[in-house]
C-alpha positions as CSV (number, residue, x, y, z in Angstrom):
1,X,15.2,24.4,28.3
2,X,15.0,24.1,32.2
3,X,12.4,22.6,34.7
4,X,11.5,26.2,35.2
5,X,9.5,26.8,32.5
6,X,7.0,24.2,33.6
7,X,4.2,26.3,35.7
8,X,3.5,25.0,38.9
9,X,0.5,25.0,41.4
10,X,-0.2,28.9,42.0
11,X,0.3,29.9,38.5
12,X,-3.4,31.3,37.5
13,X,-3.3,30.0,34.2
14,X,-3.2,26.5,35.7
15,X,-6.9,27.2,36.4
16,X,-8.1,28.8,33.1
17,X,-9.8,26.5,30.7
18,X,-7.9,26.0,27.3
19,X,-8.7,27.7,23.8
20,X,-9.2,24.9,20.8
21,X,-6.1,25.1,18.6
22,X,-7.6,26.9,15.4
23,X,-6.8,25.5,11.7
24,X,-4.4,28.6,10.6
25,X,-2.6,28.7,14.0
26,X,1.0,29.8,12.7
27,X,2.1,29.7,16.4
28,X,1.5,25.9,17.2
29,X,4.3,24.1,15.3
30,X,7.1,26.0,17.5
31,X,4.4,25.3,20.8
32,X,4.5,21.8,19.9
33,X,8.1,21.7,19.8
34,X,8.3,23.8,23.1
35,X,6.2,21.0,24.7
36,X,8.4,17.9,23.2
37,X,11.4,19.8,24.3
38,X,9.6,20.6,28.0
39,X,8.4,17.0,28.8
40,X,11.9,15.7,27.0
41,X,13.7,17.8,29.9
42,X,11.4,16.8,32.7
43,X,11.8,12.9,32.2
44,X,15.5,13.0,31.7
45,X,15.9,15.2,35.3
46,X,13.4,13.4,37.1
47,X,12.9,10.3,35.9
48,X,9.7,10.1,35.4
49,X,6.4,12.0,33.4
50,X,4.8,10.6,30.7
51,X,2.9,13.8,29.3
52,X,2.5,18.0,29.6
53,X,-0.5,19.8,28.4
54,X,-0.7,22.6,26.4
55,X,-0.8,25.5,29.8
56,X,1.7,23.8,32.0
57,X,4.1,25.7,29.4
58,X,1.9,29.1,29.6
59,X,0.5,27.7,26.2
60,X,-3.6,28.8,26.8
61,X,-4.6,26.0,23.8
62,X,-6.1,22.8,23.9
63,X,-3.4,20.1,23.0
64,X,-1.1,17.4,24.8
65,X,2.4,16.1,24.1
66,X,3.1,12.6,25.3
67,X,6.2,10.2,25.0
68,X,5.5,7.1,26.3
69,X,8.9,5.5,25.7
70,X,9.0,5.2,21.6
71,X,8.2,8.6,19.1
72,X,6.8,11.5,20.7
73,X,3.5,12.5,19.5
74,X,0.9,14.9,20.1
75,X,-2.9,15.1,20.7
76,X,-4.6,18.4,19.7
77,X,-7.8,19.6,20.4
78,X,-8.8,16.2,22.1
79,X,-12.4,15.6,22.8
80,X,-13.8,12.0,25.5
81,X,-16.5,10.5,23.3
82,X,-16.8,7.3,25.2
83,X,-16.7,6.8,28.8
84,X,-17.0,3.3,30.8
85,X,-19.3,3.1,34.1
86,X,-16.8,1.4,35.6
87,X,-14.2,3.8,37.8
88,X,-10.9,3.1,39.5
89,X,-9.1,4.7,42.1
90,X,-5.2,5.5,41.3
91,X,-2.4,7.6,43.1
92,X,-1.1,10.3,40.4
93,X,1.5,12.4,40.1
94,X,1.9,15.8,38.1
95,X,4.9,18.2,37.0
96,X,3.2,21.4,37.4
97,X,2.5,20.1,41.6
98,X,6.1,18.5,42.0
99,X,5.2,18.1,45.9
100,X,3.0,15.6,46.1
101,X,1.1,12.7,44.9
102,X,-2.7,12.5,44.5
103,X,-5.3,9.5,44.9
104,X,-8.3,10.5,42.5
105,X,-11.0,8.3,40.7
106,X,-11.1,8.0,37.2
107,X,-13.2,6.3,34.3
108,X,-11.6,2.9,34.4
109,X,-12.0,3.7,30.2
110,X,-12.2,6.4,27.7
111,X,-12.1,7.3,24.0
112,X,-11.0,9.9,22.1
113,X,-11.3,11.9,19.0
114,X,-8.3,14.1,18.4
115,X,-6.5,15.7,15.7
116,X,-2.6,14.6,14.9
117,X,0.3,17.1,14.7
118,X,-0.4,16.6,10.5
119,X,-3.7,17.8,11.0
120,X,-5.8,14.6,10.5
121,X,-8.5,13.4,12.1
122,X,-7.5,10.4,14.9
123,X,-10.2,7.5,16.7
124,X,-8.8,6.0,20.3
125,X,-10.5,3.4,20.7
126,X,-11.4,2.2,24.5
127,X,-8.1,3.0,26.2
128,X,-6.4,1.0,28.6
129,X,-6.9,1.8,32.4
130,X,-3.2,2.9,32.5
131,X,-3.7,5.5,29.6
132,X,-7.2,6.5,30.1
133,X,-5.8,7.7,33.5
134,X,-3.1,9.5,31.9
135,X,-5.6,11.5,29.3
136,X,-8.2,12.2,31.7
137,X,-5.6,13.8,34.1
138,X,-4.3,15.9,30.8
139,X,-7.4,17.0,29.9
140,X,-7.8,18.0,33.1
141,X,-5.4,20.8,32.7
142,X,-6.8,21.7,29.4
143,X,-10.1,22.3,31.5
144,X,-8.2,24.4,34.3
145,X,-8.6,21.0,36.6
146,X,-5.5,20.5,39.1
147,X,-5.1,16.5,40.3
148,X,-5.5,17.7,43.9
149,X,-9.3,19.0,43.1
150,X,-10.1,15.0,42.5
151,X,-8.4,13.9,45.7
152,X,-10.5,11.5,46.9
153,X,-10.4,12.7,50.8
154,X,-7.5,14.6,52.8
155,X,-5.4,11.7,53.4
156,X,-5.5,10.9,49.4
157,X,-2.6,13.7,49.3
158,X,0.6,12.3,50.2
159,X,4.5,13.8,49.4
160,X,6.0,12.9,46.4
161,X,9.0,11.2,48.5
162,X,6.3,8.4,48.4
163,X,6.4,8.5,44.5
164,X,7.7,5.3,44.1
165,X,6.0,2.9,46.4
166,X,2.2,4.8,45.6
167,X,2.6,5.6,42.2
168,X,5.3,3.6,40.7
169,X,4.1,0.8,42.2
170,X,0.6,1.2,40.6
171,X,1.8,1.5,37.2
172,X,2.2,-1.7,34.9
173,X,5.7,-2.6,33.2
174,X,5.8,-4.9,30.5
175,X,8.5,-7.6,29.9
176,X,9.4,-6.4,26.0
177,X,11.8,-2.9,26.2
178,X,10.8,-0.8,24.2
179,X,14.6,0.8,24.3
180,X,15.7,-2.7,23.0
181,X,13.2,-2.5,20.4
182,X,14.9,0.8,19.5
183,X,18.5,-0.7,19.1
184,X,17.4,-4.0,17.2
185,X,15.8,-1.7,14.8
186,X,19.8,-0.4,14.0
187,X,22.5,-3.1,15.4
188,X,20.7,-6.1,14.0
189,X,22.2,-7.6,10.7
190,X,21.6,-5.0,7.7
191,X,20.1,-8.2,6.1
192,X,17.0,-8.1,7.7
193,X,16.6,-4.2,8.0
194,X,15.0,-1.6,6.2
195,X,12.5,-4.3,4.5
196,X,10.3,-2.6,1.8
197,X,6.9,-1.5,2.7
198,X,4.8,0.3,-0.4
199,X,1.0,1.7,-0.6
200,X,0.0,-1.2,-2.8
201,X,-3.0,0.7,-5.5
202,X,-4.3,-2.3,-7.7
203,X,-5.2,-4.0,-3.3
204,X,-6.3,-0.6,-2.0
205,X,-8.6,-0.3,-4.6
206,X,-10.0,-4.1,-4.4
207,X,-10.4,-4.1,-0.6
208,X,-11.2,-0.4,-0.4
209,X,-8.9,0.9,2.1
210,X,-5.5,2.1,1.8
211,X,-3.1,-0.5,2.0
212,X,0.7,-0.6,3.0
213,X,2.1,-3.6,2.5
214,X,5.3,-4.7,5.0
215,X,7.2,-7.0,2.8
216,X,9.7,-9.6,5.3
217,X,10.5,-11.7,2.0
218,X,13.3,-9.5,0.8
219,X,16.5,-11.2,2.4
220,X,18.2,-14.7,2.6
221,X,15.5,-16.5,4.8
222,X,12.2,-15.0,2.8
223,X,10.9,-14.6,6.4
224,X,10.9,-11.8,9.4
225,X,12.2,-14.1,11.4
226,X,16.2,-13.1,11.2
227,X,15.0,-10.2,13.3
228,X,14.2,-11.3,16.3
229,X,17.0,-14.7,16.1
230,X,19.7,-12.3,14.9
231,X,18.7,-9.6,18.3
232,X,18.3,-12.1,20.3
233,X,21.9,-14.5,19.9
234,X,23.3,-10.9,19.8
235,X,22.4,-10.2,22.9
236,X,23.0,-14.4,24.1
237,X,26.6,-14.0,22.8
238,X,27.5,-10.1,25.0
239,X,26.2,-11.8,28.0
240,X,28.8,-14.8,27.4
241,X,26.0,-17.6,27.3
242,X,28.0,-20.5,26.1
243,X,24.8,-23.5,26.5
244,X,24.3,-25.1,23.6
245,X,20.7,-24.0,21.8
246,X,18.0,-26.2,21.2
247,X,14.7,-25.2,19.7
248,X,11.5,-26.2,17.8
249,X,10.2,-25.2,14.0
250,X,7.5,-25.2,11.6
251,X,10.8,-24.1,9.2
252,X,11.1,-20.1,9.4
253,X,12.2,-19.9,12.5
254,X,14.6,-22.7,12.9
255,X,16.4,-21.1,9.4
256,X,16.6,-17.6,11.1
257,X,18.3,-19.1,14.2
258,X,20.5,-21.8,12.0
259,X,21.5,-18.4,9.7
260,X,22.5,-16.6,13.0
261,X,24.2,-19.3,15.1
262,X,26.2,-20.2,11.9
263,X,27.3,-16.7,11.3
264,X,29.0,-16.8,14.7
265,X,30.2,-19.9,14.6
266,X,27.8,-21.4,17.1
267,X,25.8,-25.0,16.9
268,X,22.2,-25.4,17.0
269,X,19.8,-28.3,16.7
270,X,16.1,-27.6,15.1
271,X,13.3,-29.8,16.2
272,X,10.5,-30.0,13.7
273,X,7.6,-32.3,12.9
274,X,7.6,-35.4,10.6
275,X,4.6,-32.8,8.8
276,X,7.3,-29.9,8.0
277,X,7.7,-27.8,4.6
278,X,10.5,-30.2,3.0
279,X,11.9,-26.8,2.0
280,X,12.0,-25.5,5.3
281,X,13.8,-28.8,6.4
282,X,16.1,-28.7,3.6
283,X,17.5,-24.7,4.2
284,X,17.9,-25.2,8.2
285,X,20.0,-28.3,7.5
286,X,21.8,-26.2,4.7
287,X,22.4,-23.8,6.8
288,X,23.9,-25.7,9.1
289,X,21.5,-27.1,12.4
290,X,21.5,-30.4,13.1
291,X,17.3,-31.3,12.8
292,X,15.3,-34.2,14.1
293,X,12.0,-34.6,12.9
294,X,9.6,-35.8,15.6
295,X,5.7,-35.7,16.1
296,X,2.7,-34.6,13.7
297,X,2.5,-31.7,14.5
298,X,4.9,-28.3,15.6
299,X,4.0,-28.4,19.4
300,X,4.7,-32.4,19.5
301,X,7.7,-31.1,18.0
302,X,8.5,-29.2,20.8
303,X,7.8,-31.2,23.2
304,X,10.2,-33.2,21.6
305,X,12.7,-30.9,21.8
306,X,12.1,-29.9,25.3
307,X,12.7,-34.2,26.3
308,X,15.9,-34.0,24.4
309,X,17.3,-30.9,26.6
310,X,16.3,-33.0,29.4
311,X,18.1,-35.8,28.3
312,X,21.3,-34.4,26.6
313,X,21.4,-31.1,28.1
314,X,21.3,-27.5,26.1
315,X,18.9,-24.5,26.1
316,X,15.3,-24.5,24.8
317,X,14.9,-21.7,22.9
318,X,11.6,-20.7,22.5
319,X,10.1,-18.2,19.8
320,X,7.6,-16.1,21.7
321,X,9.1,-16.6,24.9
322,X,12.7,-14.9,25.1
323,X,12.0,-11.3,25.2
324,X,15.1,-10.3,23.0
325,X,13.3,-12.6,19.8
326,X,9.9,-10.2,20.1
327,X,12.2,-7.3,20.6
328,X,13.8,-8.3,17.6
329,X,11.0,-8.6,15.1
330,X,9.9,-5.0,16.7
331,X,12.0,-3.9,15.2
332,X,9.7,-3.7,11.9
333,X,7.1,-1.9,14.1
334,X,10.2,1.3,14.3
335,X,10.7,1.1,10.6
336,X,6.9,0.9,9.5
337,X,6.1,4.3,11.5
338,X,9.3,6.1,10.6
339,X,7.9,7.7,7.4
340,X,5.4,9.1,9.7
341,X,2.3,7.0,8.1
342,X,0.2,6.6,10.8
343,X,-2.3,4.0,10.5
344,X,-5.9,3.2,11.7
345,X,-5.3,-0.6,11.8
346,X,-1.7,-3.0,11.5
347,X,-2.7,-6.4,10.8
348,X,-0.6,-9.0,12.2
349,X,0.1,-12.8,11.6
350,X,-0.1,-14.5,14.7
351,X,1.7,-17.4,15.3
352,X,3.7,-18.4,18.7
353,X,3.2,-14.2,19.0
354,X,6.8,-12.8,18.8
355,X,5.8,-10.6,15.9
356,X,2.4,-9.6,17.1
357,X,4.0,-8.3,20.6
358,X,6.9,-6.5,18.9
359,X,5.2,-5.1,16.8
360,X,2.1,-4.4,19.2
361,X,4.6,-3.1,21.9
362,X,6.6,-0.1,19.3
363,X,3.0,0.8,17.8
364,X,1.3,1.4,21.3
365,X,3.6,3.6,22.4
366,X,4.4,5.4,19.2
367,X,0.6,5.5,17.7
368,X,-1.4,4.2,20.2
369,X,-4.5,5.0,18.3
370,X,-3.6,2.7,15.9
371,X,-5.6,-0.8,16.0
372,X,-2.9,-3.9,16.8
373,X,-5.3,-6.6,14.8
374,X,-3.3,-10.0,15.5
375,X,-4.8,-12.8,12.9
376,X,-5.1,-16.5,13.7
377,X,-6.1,-19.1,10.8
378,X,-9.3,-20.5,11.9
379,X,-7.8,-24.4,12.1
380,X,-5.7,-23.3,15.0
381,X,-7.5,-20.8,17.1
382,X,-5.4,-21.8,20.7
383,X,-3.6,-17.7,20.4
384,X,-7.2,-16.3,19.8
385,X,-9.1,-18.3,22.4
386,X,-6.4,-17.6,24.7
387,X,-6.1,-13.8,24.2
388,X,-10.2,-13.4,24.4
389,X,-10.2,-15.8,27.9
390,X,-7.0,-13.7,29.7
391,X,-5.2,-17.5,29.8
392,X,-3.7,-20.2,28.1
393,X,-5.9,-22.7,25.9
394,X,-4.4,-25.4,24.1
395,X,-5.9,-27.3,21.1
396,X,-5.7,-31.4,20.7
397,X,-4.9,-30.9,17.2
398,X,-4.6,-27.8,14.7
399,X,-6.3,-28.1,11.0
400,X,-4.6,-25.7,8.8
401,X,-2.4,-25.0,5.1
402,X,-0.7,-22.0,7.5
403,X,1.7,-24.1,9.4
404,X,3.7,-21.0,10.3
405,X,0.6,-20.0,12.3
406,X,-0.1,-23.2,13.4
407,X,-0.1,-23.2,17.0
408,X,-1.8,-25.8,19.2
409,X,-0.2,-24.8,22.8
410,X,0.6,-21.1,23.3
411,X,4.1,-20.3,25.5
412,X,2.4,-18.7,28.5
413,X,4.6,-15.4,28.2
414,X,3.3,-14.7,24.9
415,X,-0.3,-14.6,25.9
416,X,0.7,-12.5,28.8
417,X,2.6,-10.1,26.6
418,X,-0.3,-9.3,24.3
419,X,-2.5,-7.8,27.3
420,X,-2.8,-3.8,26.6
421,X,-1.1,-4.3,23.2
422,X,-3.6,-6.1,21.0
423,X,-7.2,-4.1,20.2
424,X,-8.4,-7.8,18.2
425,X,-7.6,-11.3,17.1
426,X,-9.4,-12.1,14.1
427,X,-10.1,-16.2,12.3
428,X,-9.6,-16.6,8.5
429,X,-10.1,-19.8,7.0
430,X,-8.2,-21.6,5.0
431,X,-10.2,-21.0,1.7
432,X,-9.9,-17.3,2.1
433,X,-6.3,-18.0,3.3
434,X,-5.4,-19.4,-0.5
435,X,-7.5,-16.5,-2.1
436,X,-5.7,-13.6,-0.2
437,X,-2.5,-15.4,-1.8
438,X,-3.7,-15.1,-5.8
439,X,-4.4,-11.7,-5.3
440,X,-1.3,-11.3,-3.7
441,X,0.6,-13.0,-6.7
442,X,-1.7,-11.5,-9.2
443,X,-2.2,-7.9,-8.1
444,X,1.1,-7.4,-6.7
445,X,3.2,-9.6,-8.1
446,X,4.4,-11.5,-4.2
447,X,5.1,-14.8,-4.0
448,X,3.9,-15.5,0.1
449,X,3.1,-18.5,2.0
450,X,-0.3,-19.2,3.9
451,X,1.3,-17.5,7.1
452,X,2.6,-14.7,5.6
453,X,-0.8,-13.7,3.6
454,X,-3.4,-13.7,6.6
455,X,-3.6,-9.5,7.0
456,X,-4.8,-9.8,3.2
457,X,-7.4,-12.4,4.1
458,X,-8.5,-10.5,7.2
459,X,-9.3,-7.8,5.3
460,X,-11.2,-9.5,2.9
461,X,-13.3,-11.7,5.8
462,X,-14.1,-7.8,7.1
463,X,-14.1,-5.0,4.3
464,X,-16.6,-2.8,5.6
465,X,-15.3,-2.7,8.7
466,X,-11.6,-1.0,7.2
467,X,-13.1,0.4,4.4
468,X,-11.9,3.6,3.5
469,X,-9.1,3.3,6.6
470,X,-5.7,3.2,5.9
471,X,-4.2,-0.1,7.0
472,X,-1.0,-1.8,7.0
473,X,-0.2,-5.6,7.1
474,X,3.1,-7.6,7.3
475,X,4.0,-9.9,4.6
476,X,5.8,-12.5,6.8
477,X,7.0,-15.2,4.2
478,X,7.5,-16.8,1.2
479,X,8.9,-19.8,1.8
480,X,6.7,-22.1,-0.4
481,X,7.4,-25.3,-2.5
482,X,7.0,-25.2,-6.5
483,X,4.3,-27.7,-6.2
484,X,2.3,-25.5,-3.6
485,X,2.5,-22.8,-5.6
486,X,0.9,-24.5,-8.7
487,X,-1.4,-25.4,-6.4
488,X,-2.5,-22.1,-4.6
489,X,-1.6,-19.6,-6.9
490,X,-1.5,-20.4,-10.4
491,X,-5.9,-19.4,-10.7
492,X,-6.9,-16.4,-12.0
493,X,-7.7,-13.8,-9.4
494,X,-11.6,-13.1,-9.0
495,X,-12.5,-9.3,-9.5
496,X,-14.3,-8.3,-6.2
497,X,-13.3,-8.7,-2.6
């Protein structure tokens, strides 16, 4: 494959509308492969380019191939089903006009309906401005329209040498690296990789959707936290950073950090609240951590940990703040999508945000039509309020049995990371969480802690929204005391949702 295969301005095919792809098109598979290779080669040679439309490689059909940095995918027979009233002006580039960049006016957001490469109908709702501009550009190609025809005025066409200052500077970057997430999916401790995932037929029947469970409890920590902790500490050691590490935890993150630090012979100090799950505290100590109990909740323990670092030295490692922790957690999403299943929605427990942001970062690059939905406890809604208001919103107290997601003071970096990755955040109450735990126990044979069941609780609350949809959720932890298990789980499950 060479860049010469991409048609450039002046070729008549670039100014002709394309025909729809037909259901029995036997040539489509080879043509899709051709475009994927062409886009990959252009990206390798030129360092930019996120999408290519079929006519740009001499195929007069309505499909687009994209590579947003994760898994390449295709959009076949796209139709714009909604356009925002708001408009924006952006600098644009094009593989077929390699000598110029052009300022154009686009709708700030659109929604699309299209077919994927398996012929499944997908709905991509309310695109971000960045994706909205990209897809409008590519659909223009399918209609025979070049970006120069969209130029705002004669001063809006500039030489390609200004690409970095005009186009590159205007496109948002993200703190979490897709390359790092892909690396984590193959390099972190195998103990935490390739966790089970399966369609749970009894739960699917009960909830009226096709439900996939991603089970993150079949490891020595009984939670997903080992992914981020292992990737983070591995990167720290590779950099030669010898600072003593301190963290705060409701229990699962502290266990993960203790497990990984013990493996590498590194000391760790953990602060937990006086109300922390005693089983989790015992395990942190058994794994070699020095544990201090301070304050009445997680955020009070975190404040004590910061004070300890100021007084005695040490590196305050915060779950949700360190990008490598979120990137390690994102390896879960690489596995979730590896089988080729594409989900209408993925529901993710939301505490400090490392899991939601890592998963969302990968999904929005590999399957952006999939909705990424965070789930918080109604009694600990600071992260949801922060996401909705676009700023950190603190609460005076929390009141929930889901200690693993009981965040009162959000991490600013985690709130910012959610921008463009999260489609919605929903709240569930404790009664529904316990109900979900019972259903998981009776229908799937799974012991979960409250935070691990909130995705199922959200499906109970909003069953009509997800009816008939393909949905996945993460069972993120199962650290439950025997007393709590008796109280919460050993009750017959109800029949309906």
